C-alpha positions in Angstrom: 0.1 0.2 0.1 1.4 3.5 -0.8 1.9 6.3 1.6 -0.2 8.6 -0.6 -3.2 6.1 -0.6 -2.9 5.3 3.0 -2.9 9.1 3.9 -6.1 9.3 1.5 -8.0 6.5 3.5 -7.0 8.2 6.9 -8.1 11.3 6.0 -11.4 10.1 4.8 -11.8 8.2 8.0 -11.3 11.4 9.8 -13.7 13.1 7.5 -16.8 10.5 7.8 -16.4 10.3 11.6 -16.5 14.0 11.4 -19.6 14.1 9.8 -21.7 11.2 11.7 -25.1 11.3 13.1 -23.5 10.7 16.5 -23.0 14.4 17.1 -27.0 15.2 16.7 -27.1 12.6 19.4 -24.5 14.1 21.9 -26.3 17.4 21.1 -30.0 15.9 22.0 -28.2 14.6 25.3 -26.6 17.8 26.2 -29.5 20.0 27.8 -31.3 17.0 29.5 -29.5 17.5 33.0 -30.3 20.9 32.5 -33.6 20.2 32.0 -33.7 17.6 34.9 -32.3 20.0 37.5 -34.7 22.7 36.5 -37.4 20.6 37.1 -36.2 19.3 40.3 -36.1 23.2 41.5 -39.5 23.7 39.9 -40.9 20.7 42.2 -39.2 22.1 45.2 -35.8 20.5 45.4 -32.7 22.1 46.6 -30.3 20.0 45.1 -27.1 22.1 44.2 -28.4 25.1 46.0 -25.7 26.1 48.6 -27.4 29.1 50.8 -30.8 29.9 52.1 -30.8 32.9 50.0 -30.4 30.5 46.9 -33.1 28.6 48.4 -35.5 31.4 48.9 -34.6 32.9 45.3 -35.6 29.5 43.3 -38.4 28.7 45.6 -39.7 32.5 44.8 -38.8 32.0 41.0 -42.5 31.6 39.8 -43.7 34.6 41.9 -42.6 37.4 39.2 -44.4 35.1 36.5 -47.9 36.0 38.2 -47.8 39.3 37.1 -46.6 38.5 33.6 -47.9 35.0 31.9 -50.5 33.4 34.0 -49.5 30.2 31.6 -46.0 30.2 32.7 -46.9 30.9 36.2 -49.4 27.8 35.8 -47.0 25.6 34.3 -44.3 26.8 37.2 -46.5 26.0 39.9 -46.9 22.4 38.9 -43.2 21.9 38.5 -42.8 22.6 34.9 -40.2 25.2 34.4 -40.3 26.9 31.1 -36.6 26.8 30.6 -36.7 23.2 31.0 -39.1 22.9 28.4 -36.8 24.8 26.1 -34.0 22.5 26.7 -36.2 19.6 25.7 -37.1 21.5 22.5 -33.4 21.7 21.7 -32.9 18.2 22.1 -35.7 17.7 19.8 -34.2 20.0 17.2 -31.0 18.2 17.2 -32.8 14.8 16.7 -34.2 16.2 13.7 -30.9 16.7 12.2 -30.5 13.2 12.5 -33.7 11.2 12.4 -36.0 9.9 9.1 -38.6 12.1 10.6 -36.1 15.4 10.7 -35.5 14.9 6.9 -39.1 15.5 6.3 -38.7 19.1 7.6 -38.0 22.1 5.3 -34.1 21.5 4.5 -33.5 25.5 4.5 -35.3 25.7 8.1 -33.1 23.0 9.6 -30.0 24.5 8.4 -30.6 28.4 9.2 -31.8 27.4 12.6 -28.8 25.2 13.3 -26.1 27.7 12.1 -28.1 30.5 14.0 -28.7 28.9 17.4 -25.4 27.3 17.4 -23.6 30.3 16.8 -25.6 32.3 19.2 -25.5 29.6 22.3 -21.5 29.5 21.6 -21.7 33.4 21.8 -23.5 33.3 24.9 -21.0 30.2 26.5 -17.9 32.5 26.1 -19.7 35.8 27.2 -20.3 33.4 30.2 -16.7 32.4 30.6 -15.9 36.1 30.5 -17.8 36.6 33.2 -16.4 33.8 35.1 -13.0 35.2 34.7 -14.1 38.6 35.7 -13.5 40.2 32.3 -17.2 41.1 32.4 -19.5 41.8 35.6 -20.9 38.8 37.1 -24.9 38.1 37.1 -26.7 36.1 39.4 -25.0 32.8 40.7 -24.2 33.5 44.5 -25.4 30.0 46.6 -24.9 27.6 43.7 -22.9 24.5 43.5 -20.0 24.5 41.1 -21.4 21.5 39.0 -24.5 23.6 38.8 -22.4 25.8 36.3 -21.1 22.7 34.6 -24.5 21.2 34.0 -25.9 24.6 32.7 -23.5 26.5 31.3 -21.1 23.1 29.8 -24.3 21.8 28.6 -25.3 24.9 26.7 -21.6 25.0 25.3 -21.6 21.3 24.4 -24.9 21.6 22.7 -23.9 24.7 20.7 -20.9 23.0 19.4 -22.4 19.8 18.7 -25.2 21.2 16.8 -22.9 23.1 14.7 -21.4 19.8 13.9 -24.7 18.2 13.3 -26.1 20.7 11.1 -22.5 20.6 9.0 -23.5 16.8 8.6 -27.1 17.1 8.3 -26.1 19.5 5.1 -23.7 16.8 3.9 -26.1 14.0 3.9 -28.8 16.0 2.4 -26.3 17.4 -0.3 -25.4 13.6 -1.2 -28.6 12.2 -1.1 -29.6 14.6 -4.0 -28.5 14.4 -7.7 -25.8 16.6 -9.1 -28.6 18.5 -11.1 -31.0 19.3 -8.3 -28.4 20.6 -5.7 -28.9 24.0 -4.4 -26.6 25.0 -1.7 
């Protein structure tokens, strides 16, 4: 086997690994710990809260919703956190990039959404990192265990990066399924 052939074979394997559907499945799982944590808090759990003030803040989280949205307040009072719902929707979006039912959706919608939310999520994660480094002023965060940050912001960052890669993989898969005359990207 020639060196050139082996080099081509290795790069082809790396290319295929890069574009697997596995990235979409990783993205689908990345935010589920966050959804579980937020649901636990909505149900009254204090897991991950280290101060009395944090417990009070989480317990009173639904109170501002009374004045805003009656629907969101009702959801929260029965133990459903709206951001947990968003995390589950984000997981379903990631699955749409790698499942047959996702291919039935408008391709342009998945691609534009994948790139847009991926960029936004990674940007938010970097801004959060700058807060932790003291470059930007810190927001709320007192009284939370360090692993809570890993679950929330780490999961968000992982989701953003893997949605980028899953979107790229989706683009290549649909491009390869189309005949050369129909390609419109």
